C-alpha positions as CSV (number, residue, x, y, z in Angstrom):
1,M,132.1,155.4,27.9
2,H,132.4,151.8,26.8
3,R,130.5,148.5,27.1
4,G,132.1,148.0,30.5
5,N,129.9,150.9,31.8
6,V,126.7,148.9,31.2
7,L,125.8,146.6,34.1
8,V,123.2,143.9,33.2
9,K,121.5,141.4,35.4
10,R,118.5,139.2,35.4
11,T,115.5,140.3,37.5
12,K,112.3,138.7,38.7
13,E,110.7,142.1,38.8
14,E,108.1,142.7,36.0
15,F,108.6,146.4,36.0
16,I,111.2,148.9,37.2
17,Y,110.0,152.2,38.6
18,F,111.7,155.5,38.7
19,R,111.0,159.2,39.0
20,F,112.5,161.8,36.6
21,N,111.6,165.5,36.5
22,N,108.8,164.9,39.1
23,K,107.1,162.4,36.9
24,D,106.8,158.7,37.7
25,Y,107.7,156.0,35.2
26,H,107.4,152.2,35.0
27,I,109.1,150.2,32.3
28,K,108.6,146.5,31.6
29,T,111.9,144.6,32.3
30,Y,111.4,141.4,30.2
31,G,113.5,139.8,33.0
32,V,116.5,142.1,32.5
33,Q,117.7,145.1,34.3
34,A,120.5,147.4,32.9
35,T,122.3,150.2,34.6
36,I,124.7,152.6,33.0
37,V,127.6,153.9,35.1
38,D,130.2,156.4,34.0
39,F,132.3,158.3,36.5
40,T,134.8,159.7,34.0
41,L,132.6,161.9,31.9
42,S,129.8,162.5,34.4
43,R,128.7,165.6,36.3
44,V,127.3,165.6,39.8
45,T,125.9,168.3,42.1
46,Q,126.3,167.9,45.8
47,K,122.8,168.2,47.3
48,E,123.6,170.3,50.4
49,S,126.1,172.8,48.9
50,H,124.9,172.7,45.3
51,C,128.5,172.4,44.3
52,L,128.9,171.0,40.8
53,S,131.8,168.7,40.0
54,H,132.5,167.8,36.4
55,L,135.4,167.1,34.0
56,D,136.1,170.0,31.7
57,L,136.8,168.1,28.4
58,N,138.1,171.4,26.9
59,N,141.3,170.5,28.9
60,L,141.6,167.3,26.9
61,P,142.0,168.4,23.3
62,W,143.5,165.1,22.2
63,L,140.1,163.5,23.0
64,F,138.5,165.2,19.9
65,K,141.3,164.2,17.5
66,G,141.0,160.5,17.8
67,K,140.4,158.3,14.7
68,G,139.5,154.7,14.0
69,D,136.6,154.2,16.5
70,I,133.1,155.8,16.6
71,Q,133.8,156.6,20.2
72,F,135.9,159.6,19.0
73,D,133.0,160.7,16.8
74,V,130.8,160.7,19.9
75,Y,133.2,163.0,21.7
76,R,133.1,165.4,18.8
77,S,129.3,165.3,18.7
78,M,129.2,165.9,22.4
79,K,131.4,168.9,22.0
80,N,129.0,170.3,19.4
81,A,125.9,169.4,21.5
82,T,127.3,171.0,24.7
83,K,128.8,174.0,22.9
84,S,131.9,173.1,25.0
85,E,130.0,174.0,28.1
86,W,130.6,170.8,29.9
87,H,129.1,171.9,33.2
88,K,125.6,172.1,31.7
89,F,123.2,169.2,31.6
90,T,122.8,168.2,28.0
91,P,120.6,165.1,27.8
92,F,121.3,164.6,24.1
93,T,124.8,163.4,25.0
94,N,123.1,160.4,26.7
95,V,121.4,159.6,23.4
96,L,124.8,159.8,21.6
97,W,126.2,157.2,24.1
98,V,123.2,154.9,23.9
99,N,123.6,155.0,20.1
100,Y,127.3,154.2,20.5
101,L,126.5,151.2,22.7
102,T,123.9,150.0,20.2
103,V,126.3,150.2,17.3
104,K,129.2,148.6,19.3
105,T,127.0,145.8,20.5
106,K,125.7,145.2,17.0
107,I,129.2,145.0,15.7
108,K,130.4,142.7,18.5
109,G,127.3,140.5,17.9
110,S,127.9,140.2,14.1
């Protein structure tokens, strides 16, 4: 993931609404709407067949050996969080990427 995965646009909507785990949420927009997209490290289940598609990062060992950018630390943290079971939903990995984006945005803005 990288900053290019974050789409930001202005909105006139005061709130955005969404449903997660059968619970409704509304969040104040402050005039900005952000969407995170990442097709490389995502997982998806096809609704009708329940077929799961994902990228098994165990097949990319070089990804965990990188140095010089916190992005590689995130990959290693993801590996620990998922216990290398990339097919499972592990929401903590999303927290790792939000933290990464926060740090990178802060560095870029300095």
